[in-house]
C-alpha positions in Angstrom: -93.9 57.3 -18.5 -90.5 56.3 -17.7 -87.2 58.7 -17.0 -85.9 58.4 -20.3 -89.3 58.6 -22.2 -89.3 62.0 -20.4 -85.8 63.3 -21.0 -86.3 62.7 -24.8 -89.7 64.5 -24.7 -87.8 67.5 -23.1 -85.0 67.9 -25.6 -87.6 67.7 -28.0 -89.7 70.2 -27.2 -86.5 72.3 -26.4 -85.2 71.8 -30.2 -88.5 73.2 -31.7 -88.3 76.2 -29.3 -84.8 76.5 -30.6 -85.4 76.1 -34.1 -88.6 78.2 -34.4 -87.0 81.0 -33.0 -84.1 80.6 -35.5 -87.0 80.7 -38.1 -88.6 83.9 -36.6 -84.6 85.7 -36.6 -84.2 84.6 -40.0 -87.7 86.5 -41.4 -87.1 89.2 -39.0 -83.5 89.7 -40.9 -84.7 89.5 -44.3 -88.0 91.8 -44.7 -85.4 95.2 -43.7 -86.8 96.5 -40.6 -84.4 96.8 -37.6 -86.6 96.1 -34.5 -85.8 96.2 -31.0 -82.8 94.2 -29.1 -83.1 90.9 -29.5 -81.6 90.8 -26.6 -84.9 90.1 -24.7 -86.4 88.1 -27.6 -83.9 85.7 -26.9 -84.3 85.3 -23.3 -87.9 84.5 -24.3 -86.5 81.5 -25.2 -84.4 81.0 -23.1 -85.9 81.0 -19.7 -88.7 79.0 -19.5 -88.3 75.8 -18.1 -84.6 76.1 -19.0 -85.7 74.7 -22.1 -83.8 76.6 -24.7 -80.1 77.2 -23.5 -79.0 73.3 -24.2 -81.0 73.1 -27.3 -80.2 76.4 -28.6 -76.4 74.6 -28.1 -77.3 72.0 -29.7 -78.5 73.9 -33.0 -75.2 75.7 -32.9 -73.0 72.7 -32.7 -74.9 71.7 -35.5 -74.5 74.7 -37.3 -77.9 75.7 -38.0 -78.6 78.5 -35.5 -79.1 82.2 -37.0 -78.0 85.1 -34.7 -79.5 88.7 -35.4 -78.4 91.8 -32.7 -79.8 95.0 -33.0 -79.7 97.9 -30.3 -82.9 100.6 -31.3 -81.2 103.8 -31.6 -78.4 102.8 -29.9 -75.4 102.0 -32.2 -73.0 99.5 -30.6 -69.3 98.5 -30.9 -68.0 95.6 -32.6 -63.8 95.1 -32.5 -61.8 92.2 -34.1 -57.8 91.6 -34.2 -58.3 91.4 -37.9 -60.9 89.7 -40.1 -60.5 88.0 -43.3 -63.5 87.2 -45.7 -64.7 86.6 -48.8 -67.1 86.9 -51.4 -67.1 90.6 -49.9 -69.4 93.4 -50.5 -70.6 97.2 -49.4 -73.1 99.5 -50.1 -74.7 102.2 -48.6 -78.2 102.8 -47.6 -80.6 104.1 -45.2 -82.3 101.5 -43.4 -85.9 101.7 -41.7 -85.0 101.3 -37.7 -88.0 101.2 -35.3 -87.8 103.0 -32.3 -88.8 101.6 -28.7 -91.8 103.7 -29.0 -92.5 102.3 -32.5 -92.1 105.2 -34.7 -89.7 104.1 -37.7 -87.3 106.1 -39.9 -85.0 106.1 -42.4 -82.9 109.4 -42.6 -79.3 107.6 -41.0 -76.9 106.3 -44.4 -75.0 103.7 -43.0 -73.1 101.4 -45.1 -73.9 97.8 -45.4 -71.1 95.3 -45.4 -71.4 91.4 -46.1 -69.4 88.6 -46.5 -69.8 85.6 -47.6 -67.5 83.6 -45.1 -65.5 85.5 -42.8 -62.8 84.2 -40.4 -62.5 86.6 -37.6 -59.1 86.6 -34.4 -61.4 87.1 -31.7 -64.6 88.6 -31.0 -65.6 91.7 -29.0 -69.0 93.2 -28.7 -70.4 96.1 -26.3 -73.6 97.5 -25.9 -74.3 100.7 -23.6 -77.6 100.4 -21.9 -78.8 102.8 -19.0 -82.0 101.1 -16.4 -83.7 103.4 -13.9 -80.7 105.8 -15.0 -78.1 104.1 -13.9 -75.9 103.4 -16.7 -74.5 99.2 -17.7 -72.6 97.2 -20.4 -73.4 93.9 -21.9 -69.8 92.7 -23.3 -70.1 89.6 -25.5 -66.6 88.3 -26.8 -65.4 84.7 -28.2 -62.1 83.5 -29.1 -58.9 85.4 -28.5 -58.5 88.5 -26.1 -59.9 91.4 -28.4 -56.8 94.4 -27.8 -57.1 97.5 -28.2 -54.1 97.9 -30.7 -53.9 95.1 -33.1 -51.0 92.9 -33.3 -49.0 93.0 -36.6 -50.1 89.7 -37.2 -53.1 88.2 -36.4 -54.8 83.8 -36.5 -58.3 83.7 -37.0 -60.2 81.5 -34.2 -64.3 82.0 -35.2 -66.1 81.2 -38.5 -69.5 83.0 -39.6 -71.1 82.6 -43.2 -73.5 84.8 -44.6 -71.9 87.5 -41.9 -73.7 91.1 -42.3 -72.6 94.9 -40.8 -74.7 97.7 -40.9 -72.7 100.9 -39.9 -72.5 104.4 -39.8 -69.0 103.6 -39.1 -66.9 100.9 -39.5 -62.8 101.3 -39.8 -59.8 99.3 -39.3 -56.7 100.7 -37.3 -54.2 98.4 -39.3 -53.9 97.5 -43.0 -56.4 96.5 -45.2 -56.1 94.2 -48.5 -58.0 94.4 -50.9 -58.2 91.5 -54.1 -60.6 91.0 -56.7 -62.9 93.8 -55.8 -64.3 96.6 -58.0 -64.8 100.2 -56.3 -67.9 102.3 -57.7 -69.9 99.0 -58.7 -74.0 99.8 -59.1 -75.0 99.3 -55.4 -78.0 96.9 -57.1 -75.3 94.7 -58.7 -73.2 94.1 -55.9 -73.8 90.1 -54.7 -73.1 88.5 -51.2 -73.5 84.7 -51.1 -75.3 84.9 -54.5 -77.9 88.0 -53.5 -77.7 91.3 -53.6 -77.4 93.6 -50.5 -80.8 94.6 -48.8 -81.6 98.5 -49.3 -79.2 99.0 -52.5 -80.2 101.7 -54.9 -80.1 101.1 -58.0 -76.8 103.1 -59.2 -76.1 104.0 -56.4 -71.9 103.1 -54.8 -71.0 100.0 -54.5 -67.9 97.8 -53.4 -68.3 94.5 -55.2 -66.6 91.9 -56.9 -64.6 91.9 -60.1 -65.7 88.7 -62.0 -67.3 85.4 -60.9 -65.1 83.9 -59.5 -66.0 81.3 -56.5 -65.0 83.5 -53.8 -65.7 86.9 -55.2 -63.7 89.4 -53.8 -61.7 89.1 -50.9 -60.6 91.4 -48.2 -58.1 91.1 -45.2 -57.6 93.9 -42.5 -56.7 94.0 -38.6 -58.1 95.9 -35.9 -61.7 96.0 -37.2 -64.2 98.8 -35.2 -67.7 99.3 -36.3 -70.2 101.5 -34.2 -72.8 99.3 -35.6 -76.5 99.0 -35.6 -76.7 95.6 -37.0 -74.9 92.6 -37.0 -76.6 89.5 -38.5 -75.2 85.9 -39.4 -77.5 84.1 -42.0 -75.5 81.6 -42.0 -73.8 78.9 -39.3 -71.6 80.9 -36.7 -68.3 78.7 -34.8 -67.6 80.5 -31.5 -65.2 80.0 -29.0 -65.5 80.5 -25.6 -68.6 82.6 -26.2 -68.9 84.5 -22.5 -71.7 87.0 -22.3 -71.8 88.8 -19.2 -73.0 92.7 -17.6 -70.5 95.3 -15.8 -71.9 98.4 -14.5 -70.6 101.6 -15.9 -69.9 102.1 -20.1 -66.8 100.1 -20.9 -64.9 100.9 -23.9 -63.2 97.7 -24.4 -63.5 93.6 -23.4 
């Protein structure tokens, strides 16, 4: 076997592994159960023979990569200078969360927020975790630097489709604009990207779109700060200047 054939087979195996990982992420996101930390499962794909890294990068460039970030029993922080989204909807639910010991519970009320299409002005994700009694923070950043005080106006530089956030707390520190939206719509009638939001209770509170226009309801908010248990990108995700790093202590900003 010559070098060219060997390289071609290497890329084929890597892409197959990445697409298999992507399929499993979509299946797990769809079944409604929140499993443990997904970073470990990502590493399991990325480590063997270095096959995953190049293939995952190629999949993201092709717009076929699904991403799901879950932290068991420890909400993580998501921040952005601003978000502009279409096809926006929100409900209240009590998702099933699985702990590290394998037990499950659905006693925590959360808001599940969805965007058919979302444009973000930078992204900062912070996960706190301890190893052998020592605290660390995992920082995920992309796009422009996210500031503690949101700018008066913002320009988006990241794009995601079918973005869902499940959070006990989601706030905007700047101005928020809602258009074509209905507060108090029955939760099971709220549609995002043509599908109901997972966990919707019939007759429960929902925020949905007025009418059935091509974009549905729209939202523009400055200074997103969410304490989230889940962030799911079931469609495509475009990131600029992605960085993942670990720092000691409990970081509060990126």
